[in-house]
Each structure stands twice: as structure tokens, then as C-alpha cells.
KOLLUM-91495 format. One record per residue: x, y, z of N, C-alpha, C, O in turn. Coordinates in pm, whole numbers, plus 32768, in hexadecimal, padded with zeros to 4 digits. Example, Ala and Ser with C-alpha at 12.3 -4.5 7.8 and 13.67 -1.06 7.14 Angstrom:
REM residues 2
85277DC7830C84CE7E3E830C85287EB6830C85907EB4834E/85057F1F82C485577F9682CA850A80038313853D80728324/
REM end
This chain:
REM residues 288
3C2153221E3C3C2C52961E643C0852841EF63BBE52281F19/3C3B52DC1F4D3C1C52CD1FDC3B8752D91FF53B505294204B/3B4453331FAA3AB453401FBA3A6D52BF1F983A1152951FDE/3A99527F1F2A3A5A52031F003A6E51961F673A10514E1F89/3AE851891F9A3B0451221FFD3AB3513A207B3A8050DC20B8/3AA751B820A23A5851D9211939C851AD2109398C51782166/399051C520913906519D207738F651072086389850D720C6/395350BC20493949502A204B394E4FF520D838FD4FA020FE/39AD5025212739BB4FEF21AE39445017220439164FC92257/3912509121F0389B50BA22393828505A221B37DF50322276/38185036219C37AA4FDE217637BC4F5521B6375C4F1A21E7/38374F2021B5384D4E9E21F338344EA4228938054E4222C4/38534F1422C738314F232354379A4F1B2368376A4EE123C9/37514F57230C36C14F56231936884ECA230D36224EAA234B/36CA4E7522BE36924DF122A136874D9A231B36434D332316/36C74DBD238836C04D6A240036504D96245E36454D6424CE/35FD4DF22430358B4E1A2482350D4E1E242C34C84E832427/34F04DAD23E9347F4DA4238F34074D6623D634144CFC2414/33964DA623CF331A4D6F240532AE4D82239B32844DF2237F/32814D10236032184D1322FA323C4D72228931E54DBA2257/32B94D73226132E24DC321EE32FE4E54220F33214EA121B5/32F04E7C228B330C4F0622B1339D4F1322DE33D64EB62318/33D84F8622C234664F9C22DF34755014233C3434507B232A/34CA5004239F34DC506D2403356C509D240335C7504B2412/3585512023F3360F515223F9364D51362481360A514024E8/36CC51112480371650F524FA3785515B250A37B7519224A8/37AD51742585381351D725A23894519125CB389A51512634/38FD519E2578397B515B259539D251A925F73A325173262D/39B25228260F3A005277266C3A6F52C6262B3AC452FC2671/3A7052CE25A63AD6531D25613A99536124E83A3A532F24AD/3AD053D624C43AA6541A244B3B07540123D93AF45434236B/3B7153B223F23BCE538E23873B8D532A23283B2C52E8234B/3BC6532122B03B9652BF22513BB7523322833C27521822AD/3B5551DA227D3B68514E22A33B8E510022263B4B510A21C0/3BF850B2222E3C2D507421B63C214FDD21B23C2C4FA22147/3C0A4F9B22233BFE4F0922203BB54ED9229D3BB74F192306/3B734E65228D3B234E2E22F93B354D9822FF3B474D572297/3B314D6023773B3B4CCF23883AE34CA523FC3AFE4CC62470/3A784C5B23DE3A224C2324453A3F4B8F24533A454B4723EE/3A514B6024CD3A6C4AD224E539F24A8A251939F04A0F2522/398A4AD5253C390A4A9D256438A24B0C255438C44B7C252E/38264AED256F37BF4B53256337CF4BC225CA37984C2F25B9/381A4BA92634382E4C0D269D38B64C51269838C04CCA26AC/391F4C05267D39A84C37268A39E14C60260339E14C1325A3/3A124CDC25FC3A4C4D0D25803AAF4D7C25993AB44DB82604/3AFE4D9825313B664DFD25363B5E4E5224B73B3E4E1F244C/3B7C4ED224C43B8E4F2824503C0D4F7924623C3A4F9324D2/3C474FA123F23CBE4FF523F33CA3507123A03C6350692336/3CD450E323CF3CC2515D23813D43517F23373DA8513A2343/3D3D51EB22E93DAB521122913E2C523122DC3E98522A22A1/3E245253235A3E99527C23A63ED1520D23FE3F2752272452/3EA1519323EC3ED6512324383E98511224C13ED050CB2515/3E26515024D93DDD513A25563D8350BF25473D4150AE24E1/3D80506B25AD3D324FF025A93CC44FF826113CDD501B2685/3C494FD725E83BD54FDB263F3B984F5026493BA04F0125EB/3B5B4F3426BB3B234EAE26D43A954EBB27093A754F152757/3A404E5D26DD39B94E53271339A44DC5274739D84D65270F/39574DB927B139334D3527E6389C4D2327EB386A4CC12822/38534D8227AF37C14D7827B037864D94272537224DDA2717/37C84D5C26C037924D652639379A4DED25FB37514E0A259C/37F24E43262C38064EC625F137BB4F37263337C54FAA2607/376E4F1A269B37244F8526DE37824FE62723376B505F2723/37ED4FB2275E3850500527A238DB4FDD277638F74F67275E/39325041276B39BC502A273E3A1D506F279D3A0250DD27CE/3A8C502D27B73AF7506728073B79506227B93B9A4FFC277B/3BC450D127BC3C4750CF277D3CA7508127D73CB850A2284C/3CE65019279F3D3D4FC327EE3DD04FD527CB3E264FA42813/3DEE501B275C3E7A502D27363E8650A026D43E2950BB2689/3EF950E326D63F1B514A26743FA8512B26434009513D268C/3FB350FC25C7403150CA2592407B51392549403F51972515/40FC512B25464153518C2503415A516B246F41BA512D2441/40F45194242540EF517A239540A751EE2352404A5228238B/40D3521022DA4092527F2294402A524D22303FE2529D21F4/402151C9221E3FBF519521BF3F94510A21E93FE850B221FE/3F1250F421F53EDA507222153E82504521A23E335094216E/3E8F4FC621793E3F4F94210A3DE64F1E212F3D784F1120F9/3E134EC6218A3DC64E4C21A23DE34E17222E3E544E20225F/3D7C4DE0226D3D8A4DA222F03D3E4D1E22EE3CD34D1522B1/3D744CB823313D2E4C39233B3D4F4BF823C03DC24BF923EC/3CE94BC024003CFB4B77247D3CD34AE724673C6F4ACA2424/3D214A8A249F3CFE49FD249A3C9D49D9250A3C3F498D24F5/3CB54A1125813C5F49FA25F43C654A78264B3C924AE1261D/3C394A6F26C53C334AE6271A3CBD4B1927403CCA4B8B276E/3D254AC9272F3DAA4AEF275C3E0B4B1126EB3E5C4B6C26F9/3E044ACA267E3E6A4AD126163E3B4B20259C3DD84AFD255C/3E844B8B257E3E614BDF250E3EDA4C1B24CA3F464C222506/3EC94C46244E3F344C8524003EFA4CFD23B83E8B4CF82382/3F474D6A23B63F234DE4236F3F924E05230E40084DFB232F/3F6C4E2C22933FD04E4D222E3FB24ED521F03F414F0421EF/401B4F1221BF40164F92217940A24FAF214740D64F6920F0/40DF5018217E416C5030215D41C74FD321AD423D4FC8218D/41934F91221241DA4F2C2261417B4EBA228041054EBE225C/41AE4E5422C4415B4DE322EE41674DD5238541D54DCA23BB/40F54DD723CA40EF4DCD245B40A44D50248340484D24243E/40CB4D1724F5408D4C9D252840694CB025BA40B34CEE2606/3FF54C7925E23FCE4C77266E3FA94BE826953F724B9D2644/3FC84BC327103FA04B4027443F564B4D27C83F414AEB280F/3F2E4BC927EA3EE44BE028663E654C31284D3E3E4C8428A0/3E264C1927DA3DA74C5B27BF3DB34CEB27953D4F4D342797/3E2A4D1827703E3B4DA027413E704E0127A83E814E77278A/3E894DD328203EBD4E2E28883F4B4E5C28673F6D4ED12878/3F9D4DFF283840254E21280E403D4DE8278440054D81275F/40934E2E273840B04E0726AE41474E07269941904E5C26CD/41744DA7264C42014D9B262842104DB2259241C84D762542/426E4E09256B42884E1E24DD42DE4DAA24AC43514D9B24D5/42A64D57245242ED4CE02424432B4CF2239A43844CA62373/42FC4D54234F433C4D7A22D043404E1122CA42D94E5422D6/43B64E4622B643C64ED5229E441F4EE2222444944F08222E/43E54EC221B144304EB8213444234F3B20E743B84F5B20B3/448F4F8620E0448A5007209B44864FF52004446A50551FBC/44A24F7C1FD344974F611F4344084F3D1F2043CB4F7B1ECA/43D44ED71F6343484EB31F5042F54F0E1FA942E14EF2201F/42C54F7A1F70428F4FE51FC441F84FF01FBE41BF50521FF0/41B54F8E1F8441244F9C1F7A40E34F131F8040D54ED01F19/40BA4EE81FF840754E6920093FDF4E821FFF3FAA4EDA2044/3F9B4E371FAB3F0E4E511F8F3EAF4DEF1FD13E3C4E121FEC/3EDB4D751FED3E7D4D0F20193EC04CB020793F334C882064/3E794C8B20E43EA64C2221403E314BC421573DBE4BEE2164/3E514B40215C3DE74ADF21743E204A6621BB3E844A2C2190/3DDE4A4022293E0049C4226E3DCA494D221F3D56494D21F6/3E1E48E8220B3DF2486821D73DD94807224A3D7847BC2249/3E30480B22AC3E1F47C4232A3E61481B23953E9148882377/3E6447EB240F3EA1483A24793F344855245D3F6848BF247F/3F7747F4241F4006480324034023483A2378408748802366/3FCE481E23183FE94841228D3F9E48C022663F2348C6226D/3FEA4926223E3FB249A8221A3FF149D52197406849BD2180/3FA44A1421423FD64A4520C23FBE4ADB20B83F564B0D20E4/401F4B22207E40114BB02064403C4BCC1FD4408A4B801F9A/40094C371F9A402F4C5F1F1340454CF51F0F400B4D3F1F5E/40984D1F1EB140B54DAD1EA441184DC61E3541354D6D1DE5/414B4E411E3041AA4E601DC642024ED61DEE41DF4F251E46/42734EDF1DAC42CF4F4E1DBC42954FC51D7142814FBF1CF8/427B50311DB8423950A31D79429350ED1D17426451421CCC/431650CF1D18437251151CBF438450CD1C3A437F510E1BD1/439A50491C3B43AC50011BBD433A4FA01BA0433F4F571B3D/42D34F9F1BF7425A4F4E1BE542744EB81BE542244E6C1BAF/42E24E8D1C2042F94DFE1C3042934DC61C9342864DF71D03/424A4D5E1C6941E54D221CBE421D4CB11D12427A4C6D1CE8/41E34C9E1D8842104C361DE541984BEF1E2041304C2C1E3B/41A54B6C1E34414E4B1F1E8D41A94AE01EF5420B4A9D1ED2/41894AF31F7341D84ABC1FE041804A64203841094A7E2048/41BC49FC2070417149A120C641BF498621464239497A2144/4176497D21B341AF495B2234417648D52260410048BA224E/41CC4881229C41A1480022CF41A947FA23684199478F23A3/41C1486C23A641C848702438417648E5246F419D492724CF/410448FC243040A84961246240D149F0244A409B4A4B2488/41314A0623EF41574A8E23CB41DB4ABC240542004B3023F1/42224A66244C42A24A902487430E4AA0241C43594B01241F/43164A4223BE43744A4B234E432A4A3022CD42C049F122CC/43634A61225D431E4A5C21DD437B4A2B216F43F44A442171/434049E4210E438849B42099434649EA201B42CC49F22012/43994A0F1FB843614A371F37432549BD1EF2436549541EE8/42A949CD1EC2426649641E78424249951DEC41ED495A1DA9/428149FC1DC2426D4A321D3D42A74ABD1D3642824B151D84/43034AD11CD8433F4B551CBF432A4B721C2B43564B251BD6/42E94BE11C0D42BF4BFE1B8542F04C8A1B5B42AD4CED1B76/43654C931B1A439D4D151AF2433C4D621A9743034D2B1A39/432C4DE11AB642D84E3B1A6742494E061A5742094E1B19F0/42194DC21ABC41954D831AB441544D8B1B3E41584D2A1B8B/411A4DFB1B5D40E64E171BE240794DB61C0940194DA31BBF/40874D791C7F40214D231CB93FCE4D771D1A40044DC11D6C/3F4B4D6C1D0F3EF64DB21D703EB14D4D1DCB3ED94D3E1E3F/3E4C4D081D9B3DFD4CAF1DEF3E244C1D1DD73E514BF71D6B/3E124BCC1E3F3E2A4B3C1E323DBC4AF11E7B3D7B4B271ED5/3DA64A751E523D404A211E8F3D7449921E8E3D7D49541E25/3D95495D1F053DC848D51F113D5D487B1F4D3D1B48A01FAE/3D4C48041F133CEE47A11F463D2D47521FB73CEB4734201A/3DAB47321FA73DFA46EC200B3E8C47121FF63EA847711FAD/3EE846CC20333F7446F220293FAE46D71F9F401C47061F81/3F67468D1F4A3F99466A1EC53F5546B61E543F9846E91DFA/3ED146BF1E593E8546FA1DEA3E64478B1E083E2447AB1E6C/3E9247E31DB03E7948711DC43E6D48BC1D413E9A488D1CD8/3E3149301D493E1C49871CD73E494A131CFC3E464A3A1D71/3E734A5F1C983E9B4AE91CB23E764B3E1C3A3E734B0F1BC9/3E5A4BBC1C573E394C1D1BF03EB14C781BDC3EE04CB71C3B/3EE34C7E1B5E3F594CD01B423F454D191ABF3EDD4D0C1A7E/3FA94D671A973F9D4DB51A1C3F8C4D5D19A13F4C4D861940/3FC54CE319A53FBD4C8A19303F3A4C3E19283F184C0918BE/3EF14C3919943E734BF119953E5C4BAB1A193E904BD51A80/3E0F4B411A163DFA4AEC1A8B3E574A741A803E574A2D1A1B/3EA74A5F1AE73F0849F21AE53EE5498C1B503EA049AC1BB2/3F1549111B3E3EEF48A31B963F68484D1BB63FBF48361B61/3F6E481E1C313FD347BD1C593F9047401C913F2947481CD4/3FCC46CD1C743F9B464E1CA93FFE46111D0A3FE545A61D42/406F46551D1F40D9461C1D72410D467F1DD9418546831DF5/40B446CF1E0F40DA472A1E7B4131479C1E50417947D61EA2/412D47BF1DCF417848331D9F41FD48121D5F4244486D1D33/422147911D57429E476C1D13429947941C8142FC47C21C49/422747811C43421447AD1BB8418847E71BA9412B47C21BF1/417C48421B4A40FD48861B3040E248841A9A413F48811A49/406348841A75403D488D19E83FCB48F019D93F7648FD1A31/3FCA493419683F5D4992194B3EE44941191C3EEE48F218BE/3E734955195C3DFA490E19353D93496B18F53D32493C18BA/3DA949ED19003D4E4A4C18C13D974ACE18AC3DD64B021909/3D914B0418343DD64B8218173D824BDA17BC3DB74C2C1771/3D004BC817C43CA64C13176E3C4F4C7417BA3C7E4CBF180F/3BCE4C72179B3B724CD617D13B5A4CC518663B3B4D2718AA/3B674C4B189B3B4E4C3619293BB74C7F197D3B964CD319D0/3C364C5F19663CA04C9E19B43CAC4D3219963CD34D8019ED/3C8C4D5A191C3C944DE818F83C2F4E3B19463C434EB2195C/3BC14DFB19703B574E4419B63B4D4E201A493AF84E561A90/3BA34DC71A7A3B954D971B043BE24DEE1B653C524E191B4A/3BA54E061BD63BE64E461C483C004DE21CB73C5F4DF11D04/3BAC4D7C1CC03BB64D181D293B964C8E1CF13B434C821C97/3BD74C271D263BB54B9E1D073B9F4B521D893BDB4B711DF0/3B484AEE1D843B2D4A9E1DFA3B044A131DCE3AA24A021D85/3B5049AE1DFA3B3149241DD93AFB48DD1E533B3248E71EC1/3A8B48941E403A4B484C1EAC3A8747C21EBC3A8D478D1F2B/3AB447881E4E3AF647061E4D3B4C47001DD03B5D47661D8C/3B83468E1DAF3BE046861D3F3B9D469F1CB83BE146BD1C56/3B1A46931CB13AD246A41C333A8647271C283A8747671BBF/3A4547501C9439E747C01C8E3A2648401CC13A5A48451D31/3A2048A81C6F3A5649291C963A0C499B1C5639C449891BF3/3A1D4A121C8E39DE4A8A1C5C3A474AF81C483AAC4AFC1C8E/3A2D4B4D1BE93A7E4BC61BD43A1D4C391BC139B24C281B86/3A424CAD1BF239EB4D221BE53A3D4D9F1BD13AAC4DAC1C06/3A064DFB1B853A474E7B1B6C39F64EC91B0639B34E8E1AB2/39FE4F4E1B0E39A84F9D1AB839174F7B1AD438EF4F741B49/38C84F681A6C383D4F3B1A7D38304EA61A6337C24E741A4A/38A04E5E1A6938A34DD31A3E38B24D731AB338FA4D8D1B14/386B4D011AA8387F4C8F1B0238934C141AAB38444BF91A50/38FD4BCB1AC7391C4B531A7A39214ADA1AD7393D4AE81B4F/39044A641A9F390849EA1AEE394A497A1A9D3935496F1A24/399849281AE139D248B11AA439AB48371AF5399F483E1B6F/399847C71AB2397B47491AF739DF46DD1ACF39CC46681AED/3A4B47061A8B3AB146A61A623B3E46D71A853B9D46C31A39/3B4947171AF93BCD47401B293C0947B51ADF3C8347C61AE1/3BB948051A9F3BE9487E1A5E3C08486F19CB3C3548D0198D/3BF347F919913C0F47E719033BA9483018AB3BCC48681844/3B2D482D18D73AC24870188D3A7048C218EF3A5A489B1961/3A42493618BF39F649911912397649B918CA397549CB1850/390C49C81916388E49FA18E0386D4A7F1922388F4A961996/382B4AD518D838014B56190E37794B46194F371B4B121912/376E4B7319CA36F04B6D1A1136A04BEC19F536CE4C5B1A11/362B4BDB19BE35D54C4C19A0358A4C751A1E35464C241A5D/35984CF41A4135524D281AB635374DBD1A9F35824DFD1A55/34D14DF51ADC34A24E7B1AB934E64EEE1B0334BD4F611AF2/354D4ED31B5535814F3B1BAC35FF4F7B1B73364A4F3E1B27/36134FF61B9B368650421B6B36F7503D1BD036E0504A1C49/376F502B1BA037E6502D1BF4381D50BB1BFC37D0511B1C00/389F50C81BFE38FE505A1BF1390350021C6D38EC50301CDD/39234F811C57392B4F211CC339BD4F0E1CED3A164F081C99/39D34F041D723A5B4F001DA63A754E8F1E083AE94E721E24/3A0F4E501E3D3A264DEE1EA739C74D791E9A39534D8A1E74/39F94D001EB939A94C861EB639B94C401F3B3A284C321F6F/394A4C131F7339504BC51FEF38E24B5B1FEC386B4B7B1FED/390B4ADB1FE838AC4A6D1FEF38B64A2C207739234A0B20A6/38424A1920B8383E49D62139381C4942212B382948F6218A/37EF491920B337D3488D209437D248841FFC37D548EB1FB9/37CE480A1FC337C847FF1F31374E48441EF3375248691E7E/36E448541F40366B48931F0C366349291F2B363549771ED8/368E494F1FA0367849D71FD036F54A2C1FC137604A0B1FF5/36E74A9B1F7837594AF21F6437304B821F5336BC4BA01F34/37904BDB1F67377C4C6A1F5B37E54CA41EFC38584C781EFC/37BC4D051EAD38194D541E5D37FB4DE61E7937884E111E70/38624E311E9A38504EBD1EBF38944F1A1E5D38F44EF61E19/385E4F931E5638984FF91DFF3852507D1E0F381050961E75/386150D21DAC382651571DB1387D51B71D6538F4519C1D50/384452261D3C389052831CE938DD52EA1D383922533E1CFD/38D452E71DBC392153431E0D38EA53D01E10392254271E52/387E53E91DC8384454701DC137B7546F1DF8379554BF1E50/376454131DC436D854141DEB36B353A71E4E366253BE1EA8/36EE53301E3F36C052C41E94372552531E99377D52471E44/371652021F01375B51831F0936F351161EFB368151271F28/371750A71EBE36B5503F1EA036E84FB81ECE375D4F981EBF/368E4F691F0736AC4EDF1F29363F4E881EEF35C94E9D1F0B/36664E241E9E36064DC71E6736224D3D1E9F36934D1C1EC3/35B84CED1EA835C04C6C1EEB35844C001E94351F4C151E50/35C24B8A1E97358A4B151E5635734AA71EBD35C04A971F1B/35074A5D1EAA34E849EA1EFF34EE49671EB034CD48FD1EE5/351849701E31351948F81DDE359A48EC1D8D359948C51D19/3608490E1DCC368948FB1D8C36A549581D1836F649371CC1/366449CB1D1636804A2E1CB036244A2C1C3936364A7B1BDC/35BF49D31C38356349CE1BC735104A4E1BBF34FD4A861B53/34DF4A7A1C3034944AF81C3734C64B4A1CAC34FD4B151D0D/34B14BCD1CA334E34C291D0934764C8A1D3134254CB51CDE/34744CAC1DB134184D101DE634694D801E2534D54D681E5C/34344DF91E1D347B4E681E5B34604E681EF033ED4E661F1D/34CD4E691F3D34BF4E671FCE34AE4EF32006345B4F08205F/34FC4F531FD534F34FDA200B353D503C1FB4359350161F64/351C50BB1FC3356C51271F8E357D518D1FFC352A51972056/35EB51DA1FF535FD523F205C365652AF202A36A2529D1FCB/364C5321206A369953962043372A538620673749535120D2/378953B4200F381653AA202F38425407209D38B253FA20CF/37ED546620C4381254C221303808548121B9383854B8221C/37C8540C21BD37BA53C7223D383E538D226A388753522219/385F539D22E838D3535E232238A552EF237E384B530223D0/38E35279237138B8520923C538CF5228245638B151D524AC/
REM end
């Protein structure tokens, strides 16, 4: 798994130095596996490695400096709202309000021991998802003060939550053992909207708005245009498995993956997922 995540993050690092379709390897300054990336502009971005080290670039990834080393044994996701405010999750939840120079541990929950995803909805509203690694109880938590305090917005016994995708503070989706679930009221109630082949094969979900969303996993890419009620399979010629989705606009998006042995793959669409082109492949032995 760490090899796969390293490949994906390396590829996303490469995507910020594209000239006429050519890709240039970038040096992050670490040989550890990179597990998550957050760019807030074409120049400014952050990455976190498996050991809780945080690196920052201000020139589009050409140069990286380590700005923090956190006391955590597992990192899964990092997200920044702007140059100052960011959150990192893994076995704990950390918050920074000074660009990553200092971090405050805001959740140290020994019960909920595996946070998988963090995403800013606004500067104040942040959502995280994860699960208890012992009994697989899934959780969605939301903060309304930039990550200082958190409220449960979904507790799912024996139903591990991995990824979540919120459009705003009310409408959100999550991927769990039972399928893809949806809330229309900020997590007060949830309903299963898909429990078949899509959720069974999905590793990641990403919604662009309340209607349009994508799911990817294995060699499969799925798309919905009615809020997750119905899904279509997107036919494309590339081999996965696919693990990550990132759309920069309704038309332009990337899906990354690779088998962890021979290559990592990034495919790109310029027409909202109708067709896909291969952006790059690279060896898993490469370290960003």
C-alpha cells in the first residue's frame, strides 16, 4: 500500500511541472513514502510523508523544504485552505494556522485511531472521515471553527468509513463498507444511495457538485450525474488499479493509480470524463 501511495503522490507532484505534455521528476527532499498532497495555487503546495514530516514548496514543486516533523506514526491525508491554515490527519489530527511552522494536536482519540481523509469546505468548516481499527466503527466529523473542535456527523457501527466528499456544509457523500452513503442535512441523517458494483470496486469518490461525481477503483471509473442515484461505467483503455481522483474544474480531472510493481499511471480528461488520455507512467522505485 505504501508503495502505491508513494507512486500516486509522486505523479501528482509531477503534474505541476508540465510543459507541452512533458513531465519532469521533482525532488521533495525525502526518501520516505509520500502519502498526501495539497496545492493551494500553482506555486504553493504541501506534502506529508508517512512519518508525519511536512514539506512546502513556493515555486511549483521545484524546491521543497521540510517545515515540520509531527509526533505521529501514521499519516493519511493533508489539506490546506490557504497559505496559513492546514490540517493533517492519520492516527491523530493536527492543525496549523501559521503556514505549517507550528502544529497543534486537536484530536488524539485512541478509539478512533485511523483518520483517512480531511477536506476544507470553507476556512471554518472542515470535514474528516475515518474508522476505529478494532471494531471498524466508521465516523464522519465536522469542525465549524477551522479544526479547533469537532462534532460527530455520522457514527456507523461495524461500517468502516474511508473517503468522504462534501459539496458544502450540508451535502456530502462517504464511502463505507455498506456502500456509498449521502447526507443532505450536514450529517444528521444518512442514506445508502449505492451498494452494488460501484462501491464494491471504489477506492475513492469525488463529487464536483450536488449532481456530478466520480468513483474509481480497480480498473473501473464510474460517473453519476444525478447525485449518486445512478452510475455509468466509463470505458477507457488504461489499466489500474485506480486510487485517486482530482478534478481542477468540471471538465479537467486526473485519476491516478498503478500496480505498485511495474508502473504508476495518471490519466487525464479535458471533457468531464467522456474520454481519457494517459498523462504519464513511472517506475515505483522513484522517490519524489
